[in-house]
N, C-alpha and C positions, 0 to 999 in steps of 0.2 A: 582640611581634608575630610571628604565624605565617603563612607563605604556604602555603595549603592546596592550591592548584591553579593550573595555567596552561593556557590554551586558545588554539588558533589554528583557523582555519577558512576555507572558501571555498565558492563555489557556481558550478556550471555546469549548464545545463539537462539534466535527465534525466526519466525517467518510471518508473512501476512496472515496466514491461517491462525496462528496463535494470537496475533494482534486483534483479529476479529473476536476471538474468544475472550480476550482481556476486555475489549470494549463492551461486550454483552454483560460480563461480570460487573464492570464498573458502573455501567448505566442502569442495569436492571437486576443485578445480583442473580443472574441465571447462567446455567451451563447445560450443555447437552450430555455431559459426562455423568457417570454414576457416583456423584460425590454427596457427602452429607450436607443437606440443605441448611441445617442449623449452624454448622461450622462455616459455611459460605456466608451466611448472614452476619455471623460474629466477625469474620475477617472484614467484610464490607463495611460494617459499622465503625470499626477501628480506623478505617481510612479517612473518614470524615470528609467525603467528597462534596465539593460545591459544584461549580460549573465544569462541564466536560465537553470537549470538542474533538472532532475527527477531521484531520486535514492531510494535505500532501505538500511536501517540500523536497522534491527529489525522491523521497521515500514517503510512504504513508506513516502517519503518526497519530497518537492520541495525546491531547493535552488536557490536564484537569488541575483545578485548584482545590485546596483544602480550607477548612474553616479557620485554620491556624496560619493562613497566608503562605503556605508552601505551594509552589508550582511544580508540576510533574509532567515530563514529556517522555513518551515511550514510542520508539520507532519500530517499524516492522522487522528490522534485523536484530532486535533485542536491546539496542542501546537505550539506556534510561538516564535522564539528566534531571536533577532536582535543584531548585533554587528558592531563595527567600529574600525579598526586598526589605523586609522589616528587620533591619540589622543596624548596629551602631558600633563604633570603635570600642566603647566600654564593654560591650557584651559580645564581641566578635566571636570568641572561641565557644561561648555558650550557644550562640546562634548557629555556628557550624555543627556543633554536637547535636543540636536540635534537629537539623535537617538530616544528618547522618542517622540519628536514632529513628526518625520516621522511615527512612529507607530500610534499615536493618530490622526493626521491630514490628513494623506494620505492613509496608509494601512488599518486601521480600517474602515474608511468611505467607501472605495472601497469594502471591503468584506461585510460590512453591507448592502450596496445596492445590491450586487450580490446575497445575501441571504435574500432579503427583502420580498419575497413572502413566503407563508406558515404560519405555527404557529408563532404568534408574541412573542416577548420577553416581559414579564410583565413589566409595567412601573416602578414598584418598583425596578426592577433590572436594567432597562435601565438608570436610573438616578444616579446610584451609582458610585462614583468617584473611579477610579482604583489607587491603590498605588503599584507601581512597586517595585520588588526587583532589585536593581542595582548591577551589578557584575563588579568589577575593577580588571583586571589581571595585576600583576606587574612582573617584571623580576629582580631577585636578590636584593630585597628590605630588609633592615634591620628591626628588630622589632620596633625600634624607628620610622622609616619612616612610617610603617604601622599604628602605634598608632597615629602618627601625622595626617594621613589622616582620621582616624576614628574620632579624636577629631574635625576635620573640618566639619564632616558630622553629627555625632551623639555622644551624651555624654555617652551612655550606651553601654557596650560591652556584647554581649550575650554569645559568647564562642570564644575560641582560640585553634587552633590545629596546631601541627608541626610534620613533618616527613622528610625523606631524599629528597623527591621530591617536596614538596609544604608546604606552611604555609597558614592557613586560619584564618582571624579575621573577625568576623561577628557582625554587629550591628543589628538594627531592620530591615531596608530595604537596608542596604549597606553591601555587601560582598567584602572583600579584599583578593585576592588570590595571594600569592607570588609563582611564577613558578620558580623552581630551575633547571629544566632539559631542558628548552626551547622547549617543545612539548605541543601543545595545545589540542590534540585530547581528552585525558582523562579529562582535565579541562572542555572542552566544554560538554562532556557527563555529568559531574557532574552538570554543570550549567543547562542543559536541565532538568535533574531530579529534581533539586531544584526548578526550575520555576513551573514544573508540580505539585510537592508536595505542594508547597506554595499556588499556585492558587487553587488547589483542596481543601485544608484546608480552604482557604479564602472564597471560595464559600459556603462551609458548614456552616461557621460562619455567613455569610450573610443570609443564609436560616434560621438559628436559630433565628436571630434577626427579620427577617420578620415574622416568626411564632409568636413571641411575640407581634409584632405590630398588626398583623391581628387578633389575638386572643383578644387583648384588644379592637379593633374596634367592634368585634362581641359582646363582653361584654357590650360595651357602648350602643349598640342597645337593648340588653336584659335587661339592668339595668332600662329601662323605665317600672316600675311596673304598671303604668296606662298610657295608650296612647289613644288619640282621634282617632275616626274612620278615620278622614281625613289624619292622619299621617301614617296609615298602609301601604299604597302604597309606601310612601317614604322609610320606613324601609325595606319593602320587596325588593325594587329596590337595596338598599344598600347591602343586603344579597346576592342578585343575582350577584352583582359585585364582592363581596368577594369570592363567590364560583368559579367564572370564573378565578380569579387570583390564587386561591388555585389549581385549576385543571392544569393551565399552569405551575406553579412552581413545582407541583408534577411530571409532565412529565419530566421537566428538571432534577429533583433529581433522578428519576428512570433511566435516561440516564447515570448518572455518574457511576453506578455500572458496566457498559459495559467496561470502559476504565481501571479501576484499576488493574484487574488481568493481562492484557497484559503488562502494564507498569511494574508491579512487576516482572513478569517472565523475561522480557528482562533485567531489571536492575540487578536482582540477578544472571542472567546468564553471566553477564559481569564481569570477574575477576578483571579487572583494575578499575572497579567502586566500588567494594565491600568496600574498605577502605574509600572512600568518603561517601558512604551511611552510614557507621558506625558513622560518625560525624555529620550527617545531623540533628539529633535531632528528626526525625520523623520515624515512622515505617508504612509500608503499612498495617499491621494488624490493627494498631490503626486507620488509615484512614477508613478502611472498617467498623470497629466497630462504628466509629462516623457517617459514612454514614447510617448504619442501624438504629442508634438512631434518626437521623434527619428524616429518612423515617417514623418511627413510630410516631414522633411528628406531621408530616404533615398528616398522616392518622387520628390522633386524631383531628387535626384542621378541616379537611374535614368533619368528623363526627359531629363536633361541629356546623359548619355552617349549615349542613343539618338538625340537630335537631332544630336550630333556625328558619330555613325556615319553617319547619313543624309546629312549634309553631305559627308563624305569619300567616301561611295559615289557621290554625284552627280559629284564631281570625277573619281573613278576611271572612271566611265562616260564622261565627257567625253574623258579620255585614250584610252580604248579606241576611241571613235568616230573620233578624229583619226588613230589608228594604222590603223584600217580604211580611212579615206579615202586615206592615204598608200600602203597596199598596193594599193588599187584603181588608183591612178595607175601604179604599177610594173607591175601585171598588164596594164593596158591598153597600156602601152608594149611589153611583151613580145608581146602578142597582135598588135599592129600590125606589129611587125617580122616576125612569122611569116607574116602575110598577105602582106606585101610580098615575102617570099622565095618564097611559093607562086606569086605572080603573075608574077614575073620569071624563073622556071625552068620550062621546058616539061616536064621530067621529073626525078624525084629522082636525084641523082648524088652519090656519095661522093667528096669532094675535100678536099685539105688546107685550102683556103680555107674550105670549109664547116665543117670541124671548128673552125678558128680562130674563125670567125664565131659558132658555137654557144657556145664558151667565153667569147667577148667579151660576148655577150648575157647569159649566166649571171652573169658577173662584174659586169656593169652592174646586173642585177637584185638580186644579193646586196648590192652596195655601196649601191644606192638604199635597200634595206630597212634596212641598218645605219644609214645616215645619217638616215633618217626616224625610226628607233627612238631614236637618240641625241638628235635634236631633240625628240622627244616626252618623253623622260625629263628632258632639261635645261630644257625649257620651264617657266616658272613659271605656276602657276595661282592665281587669287585665291580666298582663303577668305573668303566673305562671311557675316557673322553679325551679329546685333543685339548692341550693347554695353549692359551694364547697370551701374548704380551699385551698388557692393558695400558701401555703408555700413551696411546692415542685413542680418541673417541670417534 
């Protein structure tokens, strides 16, 4: 048995515009953006770029090699696939780690800095750990040898497929592909589509979980049936943060619908890829339906946080009105005292008693304001909202 190649990959939404920017950076270490030149040079140097090409295969792509024999292919829709042919059975897992480390520690940081300006990535997404699909391509391996490799990586087998040209044994994150005709083009196309489909589905699942987390956070705020006036600003600030996060994520989700039809059309138009797609376990139609479902969930989430904001703005206005009423009372008392003073004195006269009287009135006014403010902040306000059964999603 010979291990001919190992692959890892990932996908994050890009366009042909960003692909051109990546090409300029990789080829000449330049950008039109206001980025630190020295940092760009440092990232570029770590990539150890050898040969670089720009091509078209359904989509535009960049392919480059490194001095350490890693091949990188970046498509205009953001798909990235890396592979290394300098592998062996004895060093298989070290070779896989080597390719993954290049992706995580060199390529991803460089691209992240290159696109660090503009709309930010929500922190809830930025801190999610990526779980790669690993693809190991074998030459003329027996079924027993493939099963042995699977047992060394994962205990569970998801599916197995055989035909005259290739065998596929797949675990959770490991794919073992036995190449029988010594050509890699079709296998690479299959791997590219598998990475895209898996990453697309994985992102949708993360958005589903984030919807659950943020919805519960909003619920936690609204579960305070009675809150003090002093806490209103804190809760309002939290809701504003949730709204910003929801808006950013909603934008990312809406972008995803741009890429699916193009990938589907290219894949289904490739006759050599049809049989591979039949065993993938996923359908583009299902991905589209799932995307529409996630979109509707986030629309609901956005409406939910808006309703919560409206609710707390109403309470905030109620607190303000009560504070104004209290200040009006204090002002009226001060004005009344002034009028009495004018009526009881025939002419203005500076006296010690007058000075003391002035400071006593000021102290009473200040104390009254502080007391009314404390009462307003300490007073509990009822949060009235409709309760729903959460048995369905």
